[in-house]
C-alpha positions in Angstrom: 32.9 8.5 -14.0 30.4 7.5 -11.1 27.6 9.7 -10.7 26.9 11.1 -7.2 23.3 9.5 -5.6 22.1 13.0 -4.8 22.9 13.9 -9.1 20.7 10.5 -10.0 17.9 11.3 -7.5 17.5 14.3 -8.9 17.6 12.7 -12.0 14.6 10.2 -11.3 12.8 13.2 -10.1 13.3 15.5 -13.0 12.1 12.4 -14.6 9.3 11.9 -12.9 8.4 15.5 -13.2 8.4 15.0 -16.9 6.3 12.3 -17.3 3.5 13.6 -14.5 3.4 16.9 -16.6 2.9 14.5 -20.3 0.4 13.0 -18.2 -1.3 16.3 -17.0 -1.4 17.5 -20.9 -2.6 13.8 -22.0 -5.5 14.1 -20.0 -6.1 18.1 -20.1 -6.3 17.5 -24.0 -8.8 14.5 -23.9 -11.7 15.8 -24.8 -13.8 12.4 -24.8 -14.6 10.4 -22.4 -12.9 7.5 -21.1 -14.3 4.4 -20.8 -13.1 1.4 -19.6 -13.7 -1.6 -22.2 -13.3 -5.3 -21.1 -12.4 -6.2 -24.3 -8.7 -3.6 -23.6 -8.4 -5.7 -20.6 -8.7 -9.3 -22.1 -6.6 -7.9 -25.2 -4.0 -7.0 -23.3 -3.8 -9.6 -20.3 -3.8 -6.5 -17.5 -6.7 -5.6 -15.3 -8.4 -1.9 -15.5 -6.8 -0.9 -12.3 -3.8 -0.9 -14.4 -4.8 1.7 -16.2 -7.4 3.2 -14.7 -7.2 5.1 -11.2 -11.0 3.4 -10.3 -10.1 -0.5 -10.1 -13.2 -1.3 -11.6 -12.1 0.8 -15.2 -13.7 3.9 -16.5 -12.7 7.6 -15.9 -9.2 8.8 -15.1 -6.0 7.0 -16.4 -2.8 6.2 -14.4 -0.3 7.1 -16.0 0.5 3.9 -18.0 -3.0 3.7 -19.1 -2.2 7.5 -20.4 1.1 6.4 -22.4 -1.0 3.1 -23.4 -3.6 5.3 -25.0 -0.9 7.9 -26.3 0.3 4.9 -28.1 -2.7 3.7 -30.4 -4.2 1.4 -27.6 -1.7 -1.4 -28.3 -2.1 -4.9 -27.4 0.4 -4.4 -24.5 0.4 -2.0 -21.5 3.4 0.0 -21.3 6.1 -1.0 -18.9 7.5 2.0 -16.2 10.5 0.4 -15.2 12.1 2.2 -12.2 9.4 4.2 -11.7 8.5 4.1 -8.3 5.1 4.2 -6.2 6.0 6.1 -3.2 10.2 7.0 -3.6 11.4 7.6 0.1 8.5 5.6 1.7 9.4 2.7 4.1 6.7 2.4 6.4 4.5 -0.7 5.5 1.3 1.0 6.8 1.6 4.1 4.7 2.8 2.0 2.0 -0.4 0.0 2.7 -2.5 3.6 2.4 -1.0 4.8 -0.6 -0.9 1.5 -2.9 -3.4 -1.0 -1.4 -6.1 0.9 0.5 -7.8 2.4 -2.7 -9.4 -1.1 -3.3 -8.6 -3.3 0.2 -9.2 -1.1 2.5 -7.8 1.4 4.6 -7.8 -1.3 7.5 -7.7 -4.4 4.7 -11.7 -4.8 5.6 -11.9 -4.5 1.1 -14.0 -2.1 -0.7 -13.0 -3.2 -4.2 -10.4 -5.7 -3.5 -10.9 -8.9 -1.3 -11.1 -8.5 2.7 -7.5 -9.0 4.1 -7.9 -8.0 7.9 -8.2 -11.5 10.0 -8.3 -13.7 6.9 -4.7 -15.4 7.8 -3.2 -15.0 4.1 0.1 -16.0 4.7 3.4 -13.9 3.3 4.6 -16.1 1.1 0.8 -15.5 -0.9 0.7 -12.0 0.0 4.2 -11.6 -2.0 2.9 -13.2 -4.9 -0.2 -11.4 -5.2 1.8 -8.2 -4.8 4.3 -8.4 -7.4 2.2 -11.3 -10.0 -1.2 -9.6 -9.5 -4.9 -11.3 -9.8 -6.2 -10.7 -13.4 -8.9 -12.4 -12.7 -10.1 -10.7 -9.7 -9.0 -7.0 -11.2 -5.9 -6.6 -9.1 -2.8 -5.4 -11.1 0.9 -6.1 -11.0 3.1 -4.2 -8.4 6.2 -5.8 -9.9 9.2 -3.2 -9.5 7.2 -0.3 -8.2 9.1 -0.7 -4.7 12.3 -1.4 -3.4 13.2 -4.6 -1.4 13.2 -3.0 1.3 9.2 -1.3 0.9 8.0 -4.7 -0.6 9.8 -6.4 3.0 7.3 -3.5 5.0 4.1 -3.6 2.7 4.0 -7.7 3.4 5.1 -7.3 6.8 2.3 -5.0 7.3 -0.1 -6.8 5.4 0.8 -10.2 7.0 -0.1 -8.3 10.2 -3.3 -7.1 8.9 -4.2 -10.3 7.9 -3.7 -12.1 11.2 -5.2 -9.3 13.1 -2.4 -8.6 14.8 -1.7 -4.7 13.0 -2.2 -1.9 15.3 -4.9 -0.1 13.2 -6.1 3.4 14.5 -9.3 4.5 14.9 -11.2 5.8 12.3 -11.4 9.9 12.5 -14.2 12.0 11.3 -13.0 15.8 11.0 -16.7 16.3 12.4 -17.9 16.8 15.9 -20.9 13.6 16.5 -24.3 15.7 17.2 -26.0 15.3 20.2 -29.2 14.2 20.2 -31.7 15.2 22.8 -34.5 13.1 22.0 -35.3 9.9 24.1 -37.2 7.4 22.3 -40.3 8.1 23.7 -40.7 11.8 23.1 -41.4 11.0 19.2 -42.2 14.7 17.9 -41.7 16.6 14.4 -38.4 17.7 16.5 -37.1 14.3 17.0 -37.7 12.4 14.1 -41.2 11.2 14.9 -43.2 10.6 11.8 
């Protein structure tokens, strides 16, 4: 009997919802603070970003981190096969924002992770880094977390950032810039003078 595609999609969503509920219950029932310990990273062979929302470690755990803790902090972080980071997303820029911007910056300018913009890194290296991660620099492996089409879209966008060819929208701030009415010669209490 062949299952209908909509039914398979429904089962996947149901599984993701169940895992999300498990994680929320695990996080909410924990009364102790979560601290990243370098020996856990060394013991498991994974970067802190695999188990923690903060790439530097500590703080809230990711789904894999919550499952790892629930299993008694074993020597291996559990793998979540078939769980996509962004189901249904196919735009490279949006995938970059979802999976990469927390560490590499929204425009590849580098935050916790390395700078990408205008570095000239090759698509093959980008693919290898996404799939294998970079343990020493803290980048986790994203193998199995994207469809092949998503992976290619992400590589294409990241490669465009690396070569300076990506169309980057200007940063938008929710507040208007203030109007300054002071001239450099009018140093007073009202114009920021000492």
